[in-house]
C-alpha positions, 0 to 999 in steps of 0.5 A, a space after each residue: 556514482 553520479 551516473 548511478 544516481 541519474 540511472 536510479 532517478 530515471 528508474 523511479 520516475 519511470 515507475 511513477 509514470 507507469 503507476 496509473 492507478 490502484 494496486 492496494 487492498 482496502 485494508 492498506 492503501 500505501 506506497 512502501 518506502 525505506 521506512 523500517 524499524 531498527 533492531 529492538 524497536 516496535 510500534 503500530 500503524 493504524 490504517 483507516 480507509 473509507 469509501 463514501 459512494 462505492 458499490 452497494 452490491 457484493 461482487 461475490 457471496 459474503 463480500 461486504 459492499 464498499 459503499 460507506 464501508 470503513 476499514 480499520 487495520 492495526 499493523 504491529 511491527 518489530 525491528 529485527 536489525 540489519 534492514 529487516 522487520 516484520 509485522 502482523 495485521 488484524 484487518 477489520 471492517 464496519 458496515 451498516 449491514 454487518 456491523 463491525 467484524 474481523 476480516 482475517 489475519 496477515 503477516 509480513 516480512 520486509 528487507 530494505 537495502 539503504 543507500 547513503 543520503 541522496 542515493 537510491 534504496 531498494 528492497 522487498 516485502 512479502 505478505 501471507 494472509 488468511 482471509 474471510 470471504 468479506 475481503 477475498 474469494 481465496 482463503 489464502 493469498 500472498 503478496 510480493 512487493 518490490 520497493 525502490 526510491 530516492 531522496 533528492 533534497 526536500 523531495 522523496 520518490 518511491 515506487 512499488 511493483 506488486 504481485 498478488 498470488 492466490 494460494 487457495 481456490 480455483 486460481 491457485 498457482 495461476 498467473 499473479 495479479 499485477 499492479 504498480 504504485 508510486 508517489 512523490 512527496 515534498 517536505 515543506 517544513 520540519 513537520 509537514 510534507 505534501 505529495 501525490 500517490 498513484 495506484 494501478 491495478 493492471 489485472 493478471 501478468 498474462 492478461 494485462 488490462 487496457 486502461 479503461 478496464 484497469 483500476 486507476 486511482 490518485 491521491 493527494 496526501 499530507 503527512 505530519 511527523 511529531 518526532 520519531 514516535 508519532 506520524 500521521 498520514 492523510 489522503 483523499 483519492 479519486 478513481 479514474 476508471 470504472 473499476 476504481 472507487 470514485 472517492 476514497 479517504 485514507 489515514 495512517 497513524 503511526 505510533 512508536 513504542 
């Protein structure tokens, strides 16, 4: 068992070391860990992201430029039991040129295989999204995200491998987008934790981008937990490469019903 723990820790550290950037959609900048709702539980996570100095020009017709755009996405989730839960996202964006509008709808299902305290856990999350052209050139997209992590005393580590699939449009059935994300966070009191996150958007699996062309972002994050029904996550991010936004702010408010 001790050998397994050492191998698991090395695997997580390797994932974190490779996570040199940004691999999350604007409606959800988050590293997935072993958090999952128990059977019969439900709740909502409100994702909020803001880019004060992003691009002022659309990358394709209909896209909302990222400069001073505010993304707000409620994610409703329900526990199914035995390590399963599912969720429904309703992404929205507010921008000066367009006002407030919906960006589509997204569903997900997640499975976590949890070890005992201090042991590694792993799992996967699958998402299917119907998008407006405000956020994607593809009407239908899918995402498969692997999840792995471990707790070691006050420290928690988690890493995700993210594959994005175009399910409509000219790139349908092509090579998936490829990204890695990871985080290390330390509990400093009964309610507060501090840590760092890193997101890497690496291009397509058959054409991995070099560092300068990839999307590389890091966040300093703080988390506050008020019992089991309320949690607040806040992060300030910096983009290291030309493809990443220079400055980003994000927050997640989690409310259990």
